[in-house]
Each structure stands twice: as structure tokens, then as C-alpha cells.
All heavy atoms as a GROMACS GRO file, in nm:
protein
  606
    1MET      N    1   9.438  -4.106   3.504
    1MET     CA    2   9.360  -4.158   3.615
    1MET      C    3   9.271  -4.271   3.563
    1MET      O    4   9.201  -4.257   3.465
    1MET     CB    5   9.276  -4.046   3.676
    1MET     CG    6   9.187  -4.091   3.786
    1MET     SD    7   9.091  -3.953   3.850
    1MET     CE    8   9.125  -3.973   4.020
    2LYS      N    9   9.275  -4.383   3.631
    2LYS     CA   10   9.197  -4.500   3.592
    2LYS      C   11   9.052  -4.482   3.637
    2LYS      O   12   9.024  -4.443   3.749
    2LYS     CB   13   9.256  -4.625   3.656
    2LYS     CG   14   9.190  -4.751   3.611
    2LYS     CD   15   9.259  -4.872   3.670
    2LYS     CE   16   9.186  -4.997   3.626
    2LYS     NZ   17   9.244  -5.116   3.685
    3LYS      N   18   8.961  -4.512   3.545
    3LYS     CA   19   8.818  -4.502   3.575
    3LYS      C   20   8.777  -4.619   3.664
    3LYS      O   21   8.815  -4.733   3.643
    3LYS     CB   22   8.740  -4.505   3.444
    3LYS     CG   23   8.592  -4.485   3.463
    3LYS     CD   24   8.522  -4.483   3.329
    3LYS     CE   25   8.374  -4.467   3.349
    3LYS     NZ   26   8.304  -4.464   3.221
    4LYS      N   27   8.697  -4.589   3.766
    4LYS     CA   28   8.647  -4.692   3.858
    4LYS      C   29   8.499  -4.716   3.829
    4LYS      O   30   8.426  -4.626   3.794
    4LYS     CB   31   8.663  -4.647   4.003
    4LYS     CG   32   8.803  -4.610   4.040
    4LYS     CD   33   8.855  -4.703   4.141
    4LYS     CE   34   8.996  -4.658   4.176
    4LYS     NZ   35   9.071  -4.755   4.238
    5ASN      N   36   8.458  -4.839   3.842
    5ASN     CA   37   8.319  -4.876   3.824
    5ASN      C   38   8.253  -4.890   3.961
    5ASN      O   39   8.307  -4.954   4.050
    5ASN     CB   40   8.307  -5.009   3.750
    5ASN     CG   41   8.358  -4.999   3.609
    5ASN    OD1   42   8.333  -4.902   3.540
    5ASN    ND2   43   8.432  -5.099   3.565
    6LEU      N   44   8.135  -4.829   3.974
    6LEU     CA   45   8.059  -4.840   4.098
    6LEU      C   46   7.955  -4.950   4.083
    6LEU      O   47   7.888  -4.960   3.981
    6LEU     CB   48   7.990  -4.708   4.131
    6LEU     CG   49   8.082  -4.588   4.155
    6LEU    CD1   50   7.998  -4.465   4.183
    6LEU    CD2   51   8.177  -4.615   4.268
    7ILE      N   52   7.942  -5.030   4.186
    7ILE     CA   53   7.844  -5.137   4.188
    7ILE      C   54   7.751  -5.113   4.307
    7ILE      O   55   7.798  -5.088   4.418
    7ILE     CB   56   7.913  -5.274   4.204
    7ILE    CG1   57   8.011  -5.298   4.089
    7ILE    CG2   58   7.812  -5.386   4.213
    7ILE    CD1   59   8.101  -5.417   4.111
    8ILE      N   60   7.622  -5.122   4.283
    8ILE     CA   61   7.524  -5.107   4.392
    8ILE      C   62   7.480  -5.247   4.434
    8ILE      O   63   7.433  -5.326   4.353
    8ILE     CB   64   7.405  -5.022   4.348
    8ILE    CG1   65   7.453  -4.882   4.312
    8ILE    CG2   66   7.300  -5.017   4.459
    8ILE    CD1   67   7.347  -4.793   4.255
    9ILE      N   68   7.495  -5.275   4.562
    9ILE     CA   69   7.464  -5.407   4.617
    9ILE      C   70   7.342  -5.396   4.708
    9ILE      O   71   7.338  -5.312   4.798
    9ILE     CB   72   7.583  -5.462   4.699
    9ILE    CG1   73   7.708  -5.467   4.611
    9ILE    CG2   74   7.550  -5.597   4.758
    9ILE    CD1   75   7.835  -5.488   4.690
   10ASP      N   76   7.242  -5.480   4.684
   10ASP     CA   77   7.127  -5.489   4.774
   10ASP      C   78   7.170  -5.576   4.892
   10ASP      O   79   7.206  -5.692   4.875
   10ASP     CB   80   7.008  -5.552   4.701
   10ASP     CG   81   6.880  -5.548   4.782
   10ASP    OD1   82   6.886  -5.534   4.906
   10ASP    OD2   83   6.774  -5.559   4.720
   11MET      N   84   7.168  -5.521   5.012
   11MET     CA   85   7.221  -5.590   5.130
   11MET      C   86   7.123  -5.690   5.191
   11MET      O   87   7.150  -5.747   5.295
   11MET     CB   88   7.262  -5.487   5.236
   11MET     CG   89   7.371  -5.392   5.189
   11MET     SD   90   7.524  -5.478   5.147
   11MET     CE   91   7.574  -5.533   5.308
   12ASN      N   92   7.007  -5.711   5.130
   12ASN     CA   93   6.909  -5.808   5.180
   12ASN      C   94   6.878  -5.787   5.329
   12ASN      O   95   6.898  -5.875   5.412
   12ASN     CB   96   6.954  -5.952   5.155
   12ASN     CG   97   6.966  -5.983   5.008
   12ASN    OD1   98   6.884  -5.938   4.930
   12ASN    ND2   99   7.068  -6.057   4.971
   13TYR      N  100   6.831  -5.668   5.360
   13TYR     CA  101   6.798  -5.632   5.498
   13TYR      C  102   6.684  -5.719   5.551
   13TYR      O  103   6.586  -5.744   5.483
   13TYR     CB  104   6.758  -5.484   5.506
   13TYR     CG  105   6.706  -5.444   5.640
   13TYR    CD1  106   6.791  -5.429   5.747
   13TYR    CD2  107   6.571  -5.424   5.660
   13TYR    CE1  108   6.743  -5.393   5.872
   13TYR    CE2  109   6.521  -5.389   5.784
   13TYR     CZ  110   6.608  -5.374   5.889
   13TYR     OH  111   6.560  -5.340   6.012
   14PHE      N  112   6.701  -5.765   5.674
   14PHE     CA  113   6.597  -5.842   5.742
   14PHE      C  114   6.550  -5.764   5.864
   14PHE      O  115   6.631  -5.704   5.935
   14PHE     CB  116   6.651  -5.979   5.786
   14PHE     CG  117   6.693  -6.065   5.672
   14PHE    CD1  118   6.826  -6.079   5.639
   14PHE    CD2  119   6.598  -6.130   5.594
   14PHE    CE1  120   6.865  -6.158   5.532
   14PHE    CE2  121   6.636  -6.209   5.488
   14PHE     CZ  122   6.770  -6.223   5.456
   15ALA      N  123   6.420  -5.765   5.887
   15ALA     CA  124   6.364  -5.694   6.003
   15ALA      C  125   6.433  -5.740   6.130
   15ALA      O  126   6.477  -5.854   6.141
   15ALA     CB  127   6.214  -5.720   6.010
   16GLU      N  128   6.442  -5.650   6.225
   16GLU     CA  129   6.501  -5.677   6.357
   16GLU      C  130   6.654  -5.685   6.355
   16GLU      O  131   6.714  -5.723   6.454
   16GLU     CB  132   6.444  -5.805   6.421
   16GLU     CG  133   6.293  -5.807   6.432
   16GLU     CD  134   6.239  -5.696   6.520
   16GLU    OE1  135   6.301  -5.662   6.621
   16GLU    OE2  136   6.133  -5.642   6.486
   17THR      N  137   6.718  -5.653   6.242
   17THR     CA  138   6.864  -5.649   6.239
   17THR      C  139   6.908  -5.503   6.242
   17THR      O  140   6.832  -5.413   6.208
   17THR     CB  141   6.922  -5.719   6.114
   17THR    OG1  142   6.872  -5.655   5.997
   17THR    CG2  143   6.885  -5.866   6.112
   18VAL      N  144   7.030  -5.481   6.280
   18VAL     CA  145   7.083  -5.345   6.291
   18VAL      C  146   7.111  -5.291   6.151
   18VAL      O  147   7.168  -5.360   6.067
   18VAL     CB  148   7.214  -5.344   6.374
   18VAL    CG1  149   7.274  -5.207   6.378
   18VAL    CG2  150   7.186  -5.397   6.514
   19LEU      N  151   7.068  -5.168   6.128
   19LEU     CA  152   7.093  -5.105   5.999
   19LEU      C  153   7.239  -5.061   5.992
   19LEU      O  154   7.290  -4.999   6.086
   19LEU     CB  155   7.002  -4.984   5.979
   19LEU     CG  156   6.856  -5.016   5.955
   19LEU    CD1  157   6.772  -4.889   5.966
   19LEU    CD2  158   6.837  -5.079   5.819
   20PRO      N  159   7.308  -5.087   5.882
   20PRO     CA  160   7.448  -5.044   5.871
   20PRO      C  161   7.457  -4.894   5.851
   20PRO      O  162   7.368  -4.833   5.791
   20PRO     CB  163   7.497  -5.119   5.746
   20PRO     CG  164   7.374  -5.138   5.664
   20PRO     CD  165   7.263  -5.158   5.763
   21VAL      N  166   7.564  -4.835   5.902
   21VAL     CA  167   7.589  -4.692   5.886
   21VAL      C  168   7.731  -4.675   5.835
   21VAL      O  169   7.826  -4.720   5.900
   21VAL     CB  170   7.572  -4.617   6.021
   21VAL    CG1  171   7.606  -4.470   6.004
   21VAL    CG2  172   7.432  -4.634   6.076
   22SER      N  173   7.744  -4.615   5.718
   22SER     CA  174   7.876  -4.586   5.661
   22SER      C  175   7.860  -4.489   5.546
   22SER      O  176   7.749  -4.457   5.504
   22SER     CB  177   7.945  -4.715   5.612
   22SER     OG  178   7.889  -4.757   5.490
   23ASP      N  179   7.974  -4.443   5.492
   23ASP     CA  180   7.970  -4.353   5.377
   23ASP      C  181   7.917  -4.423   5.252
   23ASP      O  182   7.876  -4.358   5.158
   23ASP     CB  183   8.109  -4.298   5.348
   23ASP     CG  184   8.155  -4.199   5.455
   23ASP    OD1  185   8.068  -4.143   5.525
   23ASP    OD2  186   8.276  -4.179   5.467
   24ARG      N  187   7.920  -4.554   5.252
   24ARG     CA  188   7.877  -4.630   5.135
   24ARG      C  189   7.744  -4.701   5.153
   24ARG      O  190   7.701  -4.775   5.066
   24ARG     CB  191   7.983  -4.732   5.097
   24ARG     CG  192   8.111  -4.667   5.053
   24ARG     CD  193   8.208  -4.769   5.005
   24ARG     NE  194   8.331  -4.705   4.962
   24ARG     CZ  195   8.434  -4.769   4.918
   24ARG    NH1  196   8.432  -4.901   4.910
   24ARG    NH2  197   8.542  -4.705   4.880
   25ALA      N  198   7.676  -4.680   5.265
   25ALA     CA  199   7.546  -4.744   5.290
   25ALA      C  200   7.433  -4.643   5.272
   25ALA      O  201   7.444  -4.528   5.314
   25ALA     CB  202   7.542  -4.803   5.430
   26PHE      N  203   7.325  -4.688   5.210
   26PHE     CA  204   7.209  -4.604   5.183
   26PHE      C  205   7.083  -4.682   5.213
   26PHE      O  206   7.082  -4.805   5.204
   26PHE     CB  207   7.208  -4.560   5.035
   26PHE     CG  208   7.326  -4.477   4.997
   26PHE    CD1  209   7.446  -4.536   4.963
   26PHE    CD2  210   7.317  -4.339   4.997
   26PHE    CE1  211   7.556  -4.459   4.928
   26PHE    CE2  212   7.427  -4.262   4.964
   26PHE     CZ  213   7.547  -4.322   4.929
   27TYR      N  214   6.975  -4.609   5.246
   27TYR     CA  215   6.846  -4.671   5.272
   27TYR      C  216   6.751  -4.626   5.161
   27TYR      O  217   6.744  -4.508   5.129
   27TYR     CB  218   6.789  -4.630   5.407
   27TYR     CG  219   6.885  -4.648   5.521
   27TYR    CD1  220   6.891  -4.555   5.624
   27TYR    CD2  221   6.971  -4.757   5.529
   27TYR    CE1  222   6.977  -4.570   5.731
   27TYR    CE2  223   7.058  -4.773   5.635
   27TYR     CZ  224   7.061  -4.679   5.735
   27TYR     OH  225   7.148  -4.694   5.840
   28GLN      N  226   6.676  -4.720   5.105
   28GLN     CA  227   6.582  -4.688   4.998
   28GLN      C  228   6.442  -4.728   5.040
   28GLN      O  229   6.419  -4.841   5.083
   28GLN     CB  230   6.620  -4.761   4.870
   28GLN     CG  231   6.527  -4.732   4.756
   28GLN     CD  232   6.565  -4.806   4.630
   28GLN    OE1  233   6.602  -4.922   4.635
   28GLN    NE2  234   6.556  -4.738   4.518
   29CYS      N  235   6.350  -4.633   5.027
   29CYS     CA  236   6.208  -4.663   5.049
   29CYS      C  237   6.150  -4.704   4.915
   29CYS      O  238   6.159  -4.631   4.817
   29CYS     CB  239   6.135  -4.541   5.104
   29CYS     SG  240   5.959  -4.573   5.130
   30VAL      N  241   6.091  -4.821   4.911
   30VAL     CA  242   6.039  -4.875   4.786
   30VAL      C  243   5.910  -4.804   4.742
   30VAL      O  244   5.875  -4.807   4.624
   30VAL     CB  245   6.019  -5.028   4.798
   30VAL    CG1  246   5.965  -5.088   4.672
   30VAL    CG2  247   6.150  -5.094   4.836
   31ASN      N  248   5.841  -4.736   4.834
   31ASN     CA  249   5.717  -4.664   4.798
   31ASN      C  250   5.740  -4.566   4.683
   31ASN      O  251   5.672  -4.570   4.583
   31ASN     CB  252   5.662  -4.586   4.918
   31ASN     CG  253   5.557  -4.662   4.992
   31ASN    OD1  254   5.504  -4.761   4.944
   31ASN    ND2  255   5.526  -4.616   5.111
   32PHE      N  256   5.835  -4.473   4.702
   32PHE     CA  257   5.861  -4.370   4.602
   32PHE      C  258   6.005  -4.374   4.553
   32PHE      O  259   6.050  -4.283   4.487
   32PHE     CB  260   5.830  -4.231   4.659
   32PHE     CG  261   5.684  -4.207   4.680
   32PHE    CD1  262   5.627  -4.229   4.804
   32PHE    CD2  263   5.603  -4.166   4.577
   32PHE    CE1  264   5.491  -4.208   4.825
   32PHE    CE2  265   5.468  -4.145   4.597
   32PHE     CZ  266   5.412  -4.166   4.721
   33TRP      N  267   6.078  -4.481   4.588
   33TRP     CA  268   6.217  -4.502   4.547
   33TRP      C  269   6.310  -4.393   4.600
   33TRP      O  270   6.412  -4.363   4.542
   33TRP     CB  271   6.228  -4.517   4.395
   33TRP     CG  272   6.148  -4.634   4.349
   33TRP    CD1  273   6.024  -4.629   4.294
   33TRP    CD2  274   6.180  -4.772   4.364
   33TRP    NE1  275   5.978  -4.757   4.272
   33TRP    CE2  276   6.072  -4.847   4.313
   33TRP    CE3  277   6.290  -4.840   4.414
   33TRP    CZ2  278   6.072  -4.985   4.312
   33TRP    CZ3  279   6.288  -4.978   4.412
   33TRP    CH2  280   6.180  -5.049   4.361
   34SER      N  281   6.274  -4.333   4.714
   34SER     CA  282   6.360  -4.234   4.780
   34SER      C  283   6.485  -4.303   4.832
   34SER      O  284   6.478  -4.414   4.885
   34SER     CB  285   6.289  -4.170   4.899
   34SER     OG  286   6.171  -4.108   4.859
   35ILE      N  287   6.599  -4.237   4.820
   35ILE     CA  288   6.725  -4.292   4.872
   35ILE      C  289   6.784  -4.192   4.971
   35ILE      O  290   6.796  -4.073   4.941
   35ILE     CB  291   6.824  -4.321   4.758
   35ILE    CG1  292   6.767  -4.429   4.667
   35ILE    CG2  293   6.959  -4.362   4.816
   35ILE    CD1  294   6.853  -4.462   4.548
   36LEU      N  295   6.818  -4.242   5.092
   36LEU     CA  296   6.876  -4.159   5.197
   36LEU      C  297   7.013  -4.212   5.234
   36LEU      O  298   7.034  -4.333   5.244
   36LEU     CB  299   6.787  -4.164   5.322
   36LEU     CG  300   6.640  -4.128   5.307
   36LEU    CD1  301   6.566  -4.158   5.436
   36LEU    CD2  302   6.625  -3.984   5.268
   37LYS      N  303   7.108  -4.120   5.258
   37LYS     CA  304   7.238  -4.160   5.310
   37LYS      C  305   7.219  -4.217   5.450
   37LYS      O  306   7.135  -4.169   5.526
   37LYS     CB  307   7.332  -4.039   5.320
   37LYS     CG  308   7.385  -3.993   5.188
   37LYS     CD  309   7.472  -3.869   5.203
   37LYS     CE  310   7.589  -3.896   5.294
   37LYS     NZ  311   7.685  -3.787   5.300
   38SER      N  312   7.296  -4.316   5.486
   38SER     CA  313   7.282  -4.377   5.618
   38SER      C  314   7.342  -4.292   5.729
   38SER      O  315   7.313  -4.313   5.845
   38SER     CB  316   7.347  -4.515   5.620
   38SER     OG  317   7.486  -4.505   5.602
   39ASN      N  318   7.427  -4.196   5.692
   39ASN     CA  319   7.492  -4.112   5.794
   39ASN      C  320   7.479  -3.963   5.761
   39ASN      O  321   7.579  -3.893   5.747
   39ASN     CB  322   7.638  -4.152   5.809
   39ASN     CG  323   7.716  -4.137   5.680
   39ASN    OD1  324   7.660  -4.115   5.574
   39ASN    ND2  325   7.847  -4.148   5.688
   40PRO      N  326   7.356  -3.911   5.755
   40PRO     CA  327   7.338  -3.769   5.724
   40PRO      C  328   7.378  -3.681   5.843
   40PRO      O  329   7.390  -3.730   5.955
   40PRO     CB  330   7.188  -3.758   5.696
   40PRO     CG  331   7.129  -3.862   5.784
   40PRO     CD  332   7.228  -3.976   5.781
   41SER      N  333   7.395  -3.553   5.817
   41SER     CA  334   7.429  -3.461   5.926
   41SER      C  335   7.304  -3.408   5.996
   41SER      O  336   7.311  -3.358   6.107
   41SER     CB  337   7.512  -3.344   5.872
   41SER     OG  338   7.445  -3.280   5.766
   42ASN      N  339   7.188  -3.420   5.933
   42ASN     CA  340   7.061  -3.376   5.991
   42ASN      C  341   6.959  -3.489   5.982
   42ASN      O  342   6.977  -3.583   5.904
   42ASN     CB  343   7.005  -3.256   5.914
   42ASN     CG  344   7.097  -3.137   5.919
   42ASN    OD1  345   7.155  -3.107   6.022
   42ASN    ND2  346   7.113  -3.069   5.807
   43ASN      N  347   6.851  -3.478   6.058
   43ASN     CA  348   6.744  -3.577   6.050
   43ASN      C  349   6.689  -3.582   5.908
   43ASN      O  350   6.673  -3.479   5.844
   43ASN     CB  351   6.632  -3.544   6.148
   43ASN     CG  352   6.676  -3.553   6.291
   43ASN    OD1  353   6.778  -3.613   6.323
   43ASN    ND2  354   6.600  -3.492   6.380
   44LYS      N  355   6.660  -3.704   5.860
   44LYS     CA  356   6.610  -3.721   5.723
   44LYS      C  357   6.492  -3.816   5.723
   44LYS      O  358   6.482  -3.906   5.806
   44LYS     CB  359   6.719  -3.778   5.631
   44LYS     CG  360   6.838  -3.688   5.612
   44LYS     CD  361   6.802  -3.568   5.531
   44LYS     CE  362   6.924  -3.479   5.514
   44LYS     NZ  363   6.895  -3.357   5.447
   45TYR      N  364   6.403  -3.796   5.626
   45TYR     CA  365   6.285  -3.880   5.608
   45TYR      C  366   6.264  -3.901   5.459
   45TYR      O  367   6.292  -3.811   5.380
   45TYR     CB  368   6.160  -3.814   5.667
   45TYR     CG  369   6.177  -3.773   5.810
   45TYR    CD1  370   6.225  -3.647   5.843
   45TYR    CD2  371   6.147  -3.861   5.913
   45TYR    CE1  372   6.244  -3.610   5.975
   45TYR    CE2  373   6.165  -3.825   6.045
   45TYR     CZ  374   6.214  -3.699   6.076
   45TYR     OH  375   6.232  -3.664   6.206
   46CYS      N  376   6.213  -4.016   5.420
   46CYS     CA  377   6.179  -4.035   5.279
   46CYS      C  378   6.052  -3.954   5.248
   46CYS      O  379   5.987  -3.901   5.338
   46CYS     CB  380   6.160  -4.183   5.247
   46CYS     SG  381   6.019  -4.260   5.325
   47ILE      N  382   6.016  -3.949   5.123
   47ILE     CA  383   5.902  -3.868   5.079
   47ILE      C  384   5.772  -3.905   5.151
   47ILE      O  385   5.696  -3.819   5.193
   47ILE     CB  386   5.884  -3.879   4.926
   47ILE    CG1  387   6.004  -3.817   4.856
   47ILE    CG2  388   5.755  -3.812   4.880
   47ILE    CD1  389   6.008  -3.844   4.706
   48CYS      N  390   5.748  -4.035   5.168
   48CYS     CA  391   5.623  -4.079   5.230
   48CYS      C  392   5.632  -4.089   5.382
   48CYS      O  393   5.532  -4.115   5.449
   48CYS     CB  394   5.579  -4.212   5.172
   48CYS     SG  395   5.687  -4.350   5.212
   49GLY      N  396   5.752  -4.072   5.440
   49GLY     CA  397   5.769  -4.079   5.584
   49GLY      C  398   5.791  -4.219   5.637
   49GLY      O  399   5.798  -4.239   5.758
   50ASN      N  400   5.801  -4.318   5.550
   50ASN     CA  401   5.821  -4.455   5.595
   50ASN      C  402   5.960  -4.474   5.655
   50ASN      O  403   5.974  -4.531   5.762
   50ASN     CB  404   5.799  -4.554   5.480
   50ASN     CG  405   5.818  -4.697   5.523
   50ASN    OD1  406   5.757  -4.742   5.620
   50ASN    ND2  407   5.903  -4.770   5.454
   51VAL      N  408   6.064  -4.427   5.587
   51VAL     CA  409   6.202  -4.443   5.634
   51VAL      C  410   6.245  -4.313   5.701
   51VAL      O  411   6.225  -4.205   5.647
   51VAL     CB  412   6.297  -4.478   5.518
   51VAL    CG1  413   6.440  -4.491   5.568
   51VAL    CG2  414   6.253  -4.604   5.448
   52SER      N  415   6.304  -4.324   5.820
   52SER     CA  416   6.349  -4.205   5.891
   52SER      C  417   6.484  -4.230   5.958
   52SER      O  418   6.516  -4.342   5.996
   52SER     CB  419   6.247  -4.164   5.997
   52SER     OG  420   6.231  -4.267   6.092
   53ILE      N  421   6.560  -4.121   5.967
   53ILE     CA  422   6.690  -4.124   6.035
   53ILE      C  423   6.689  -4.010   6.136
   53ILE      O  424   6.674  -3.894   6.100
   53ILE     CB  425   6.807  -4.107   5.937
   53ILE    CG1  426   6.802  -4.216   5.829
   53ILE    CG2  427   6.939  -4.108   6.010
   53ILE    CD1  428   6.898  -4.193   5.715
   54ASP      N  429   6.703  -4.045   6.264
   54ASP     CA  430   6.707  -3.948   6.373
   54ASP      C  431   6.852  -3.937   6.418
   54ASP      O  432   6.901  -4.022   6.492
   54ASP     CB  433   6.615  -3.994   6.486
   54ASP     CG  434   6.604  -3.894   6.599
   54ASP    OD1  435   6.691  -3.804   6.610
   54ASP    OD2  436   6.509  -3.905   6.677
   55VAL      N  437   6.919  -3.833   6.372
   55VAL     CA  438   7.061  -3.815   6.401
   55VAL      C  439   7.084  -3.793   6.550
   55VAL      O  440   7.178  -3.850   6.608
   55VAL     CB  441   7.118  -3.698   6.319
   55VAL    CG1  442   7.262  -3.669   6.356
   55VAL    CG2  443   7.107  -3.728   6.171
   56ASP      N  444   7.000  -3.712   6.614
   56ASP     CA  445   7.018  -3.680   6.755
   56ASP      C  446   7.009  -3.805   6.844
   56ASP      O  447   7.084  -3.819   6.940
   56ASP     CB  448   6.913  -3.579   6.801
   56ASP     CG  449   6.925  -3.446   6.725
   56ASP    OD1  450   7.039  -3.409   6.691
   56ASP    OD2  451   6.821  -3.384   6.700
   57ALA      N  452   6.919  -3.896   6.812
   57ALA     CA  453   6.903  -4.018   6.890
   57ALA      C  454   6.992  -4.131   6.840
   57ALA      O  455   7.004  -4.235   6.905
   57ALA     CB  456   6.757  -4.063   6.889
   58GLY      N  457   7.053  -4.113   6.723
   58GLY     CA  458   7.140  -4.216   6.668
   58GLY      C  459   7.067  -4.340   6.624
   58GLY      O  460   7.114  -4.452   6.643
   59ARG      N  461   6.950  -4.320   6.562
   59ARG     CA  462   6.874  -4.438   6.519
   59ARG      C  463   6.810  -4.413   6.383
   59ARG      O  464   6.792  -4.300   6.340
   59ARG     CB  465   6.767  -4.472   6.621
   59ARG     CG  466   6.666  -4.364   6.640
   59ARG     CD  467   6.565  -4.399   6.746
   59ARG     NE  468   6.481  -4.281   6.770
   59ARG     CZ  469   6.419  -4.257   6.881
   59ARG    NH1  470   6.427  -4.342   6.980
   59ARG    NH2  471   6.346  -4.150   6.895
   60ALA      N  472   6.776  -4.524   6.318
   60ALA     CA  473   6.709  -4.520   6.189
   60ALA      C  474   6.614  -4.638   6.183
   60ALA      O  475   6.631  -4.737   6.254
   60ALA     CB  476   6.809  -4.527   6.076
   61GLY      N  477   6.514  -4.626   6.098
   61GLY     CA  478   6.421  -4.737   6.086
   61GLY      C  479   6.313  -4.707   5.985
   61GLY      O  480   6.316  -4.606   5.915
   62ALA      N  481   6.218  -4.798   5.979
   62ALA     CA  482   6.107  -4.786   5.885
   62ALA      C  483   5.978  -4.829   5.953
   62ALA      O  484   5.978  -4.923   6.033
   62ALA     CB  485   6.132  -4.870   5.762
   63ARG      N  486   5.870  -4.759   5.922
   63ARG     CA  487   5.739  -4.800   5.975
   63ARG      C  488   5.701  -4.936   5.919
   63ARG      O  489   5.653  -5.022   5.990
   63ARG     CB  490   5.633  -4.697   5.936
   63ARG     CG  491   5.647  -4.567   6.008
   63ARG     CD  492   5.538  -4.472   5.968
   63ARG     NE  493   5.564  -4.342   6.028
   63ARG     CZ  494   5.516  -4.229   5.984
   63ARG    NH1  495   5.438  -4.228   5.877
   63ARG    NH2  496   5.544  -4.116   6.043
   64ASN      N  497   5.723  -4.953   5.788
   64ASN     CA  498   5.697  -5.081   5.723
   64ASN      C  499   5.831  -5.130   5.668
   64ASN      O  500   5.877  -5.085   5.563
   64ASN     CB  501   5.595  -5.065   5.610
   64ASN     CG  502   5.561  -5.196   5.543
   64ASN    OD1  503   5.630  -5.296   5.561
   64ASN    ND2  504   5.455  -5.196   5.464
   65GLU      N  505   5.893  -5.222   5.738
   65GLU     CA  506   6.027  -5.270   5.700
   65GLU      C  507   6.026  -5.350   5.571
   65GLU      O  508   6.130  -5.370   5.510
   65GLU     CB  509   6.089  -5.348   5.814
   65GLU     CG  510   6.121  -5.259   5.932
   65GLU     CD  511   6.183  -5.332   6.048
   65GLU    OE1  512   6.153  -5.452   6.066
   65GLU    OE2  513   6.261  -5.269   6.120
   66ASN      N  514   5.908  -5.395   5.526
   66ASN     CA  515   5.898  -5.464   5.398
   66ASN      C  516   5.923  -5.369   5.280
   66ASN      O  517   5.948  -5.414   5.169
   66ASN     CB  518   5.762  -5.531   5.381
   66ASN     CG  519   5.742  -5.644   5.479
   66ASN    OD1  520   5.835  -5.718   5.509
   66ASN    ND2  521   5.622  -5.656   5.531
   67LEU      N  522   5.912  -5.238   5.306
   67LEU     CA  523   5.933  -5.138   5.201
   67LEU      C  524   6.071  -5.073   5.212
   67LEU      O  525   6.096  -4.971   5.150
   67LEU     CB  526   5.824  -5.031   5.208
   67LEU     CG  527   5.681  -5.081   5.189
   67LEU    CD1  528   5.582  -4.968   5.209
   67LEU    CD2  529   5.665  -5.142   5.051
   68LEU      N  530   6.160  -5.131   5.290
   68LEU     CA  531   6.294  -5.077   5.310
   68LEU      C  532   6.398  -5.167   5.243
   68LEU      O  533   6.396  -5.289   5.262
   68LEU     CB  534   6.325  -5.067   5.460
   68LEU     CG  535   6.468  -5.031   5.499
   68LEU    CD1  536   6.502  -4.890   5.454
   68LEU    CD2  537   6.487  -5.046   5.649
   69ARG      N  538   6.486  -5.106   5.166
   69ARG     CA  539   6.601  -5.176   5.109
   69ARG      C  540   6.726  -5.107   5.159
   69ARG      O  541   6.731  -4.986   5.169
   69ARG     CB  542   6.600  -5.170   4.956
   69ARG     CG  543   6.494  -5.254   4.894
   69ARG     CD  544   6.490  -5.240   4.744
   69ARG     NE  545   6.614  -5.293   4.684
   69ARG     CZ  546   6.653  -5.263   4.563
   69ARG    NH1  547   6.583  -5.181   4.487
   69ARG    NH2  548   6.764  -5.316   4.514
   70VAL      N  549   6.826  -5.186   5.192
   70VAL     CA  550   6.957  -5.132   5.232
   70VAL      C  551   7.052  -5.157   5.116
   70VAL      O  552   7.067  -5.271   5.070
   70VAL     CB  553   7.008  -5.198   5.361
   70VAL    CG1  554   7.145  -5.145   5.396
   70VAL    CG2  555   6.911  -5.173   5.475
   71LEU      N  556   7.113  -5.049   5.068
   71LEU     CA  557   7.203  -5.057   4.954
   71LEU      C  558   7.344  -5.019   4.996
   71LEU      O  559   7.362  -4.940   5.088
   71LEU     CB  560   7.158  -4.962   4.843
   71LEU     CG  561   7.013  -4.974   4.799
   71LEU    CD1  562   6.978  -4.862   4.701
   71LEU    CD2  563   6.987  -5.109   4.737
   72GLN      N  564   7.442  -5.076   4.931
   72GLN     CA  565   7.581  -5.041   4.956
   72GLN      C  566   7.651  -5.020   4.823
   72GLN      O  567   7.627  -5.093   4.727
   72GLN     CB  568   7.652  -5.151   5.035
   72GLN     CG  569   7.794  -5.114   5.069
   72GLN     CD  570   7.858  -5.216   5.162
   72GLN    OE1  571   7.793  -5.304   5.214
   72GLN    NE2  572   7.986  -5.203   5.182
   73ILE      N  573   7.738  -4.920   4.817
   73ILE     CA  574   7.816  -4.893   4.698
   73ILE      C  575   7.952  -4.957   4.712
   73ILE      O  576   8.019  -4.938   4.813
   73ILE     CB  577   7.831  -4.742   4.673
   73ILE    CG1  578   7.695  -4.680   4.646
   73ILE    CG2  579   7.926  -4.716   4.557
   73ILE    CD1  580   7.698  -4.531   4.628
   74ALA      N  581   7.991  -5.033   4.613
   74ALA     CA  582   8.124  -5.096   4.610
   74ALA      C  583   8.196  -5.042   4.486
   74ALA      O  584   8.135  -5.006   4.387
   74ALA     CB  585   8.110  -5.247   4.602
   75ILE      N  586   8.328  -5.039   4.495
   75ILE     CA  587   8.410  -4.992   4.383
   75ILE      C  588   8.481  -5.112   4.322
   75ILE      O  589   8.550  -5.186   4.393
   75ILE     CB  590   8.511  -4.886   4.428
   75ILE    CG1  591   8.436  -4.766   4.488
   75ILE    CG2  592   8.600  -4.845   4.312
   75ILE    CD1  593   8.526  -4.664   4.550
   76ALA      N  594   8.460  -5.130   4.194
   76ALA     CA  595   8.525  -5.242   4.122
   76ALA      C  596   8.633  -5.185   4.033
   76ALA      O  597   8.616  -5.081   3.970
   76ALA     CB  598   8.423  -5.318   4.041
   77ASP      N  599   8.745  -5.252   4.026
   77ASP     CA  600   8.854  -5.206   3.940
   77ASP      C  601   8.830  -5.245   3.796
   77ASP      O  602   8.770  -5.337   3.761
   77ASP     CB  603   8.987  -5.265   3.987
   77ASP     CG  604   9.024  -5.209   4.124
   77ASP    OD1  605   8.994  -5.091   4.149
   77ASP    OD2  606   9.081  -5.284   4.203
   0.00000   0.00000   0.00000
């Protein structure tokens, strides 16, 4: 089996844009460096409460969007 390399890409999120949702997208709160999956099965919040994902309402966001990073995992051969 060939080993695959994972690359983490900072998606350069801008306020007022739609947050991506996929198996390879993650949200990071810069306050405590918490990382949340973009598509969890339950509601999730970062440690400080800045980043939140409300599964029931189908939305995610941050109180302070300057402290939010959107990351994506890519596979390199």
C-alpha cells in the first residue's frame, strides 16, 4: 500500500462568505487552537465558545470571525 501525504490548506476565510461543509473541511478557533469538523453529527462549540456549529439549524459561525480559520485536508501522492 502506497503511503499518502496529507496537506492542510488554510482556506483564507473572509467574513460574510459561506462556510464550506465536507469531510475534509474543519474550523479552527485561533483563541485556543480548537479544531472542529465542519459536518459533525451533534452540535459543537470550541473551548471558548467563539466557533459554533448548530446541526439542527444547519448553520455554523463565529462570534469573532477574525479568530476563525477554515482548514481543508488534501491528499498528495
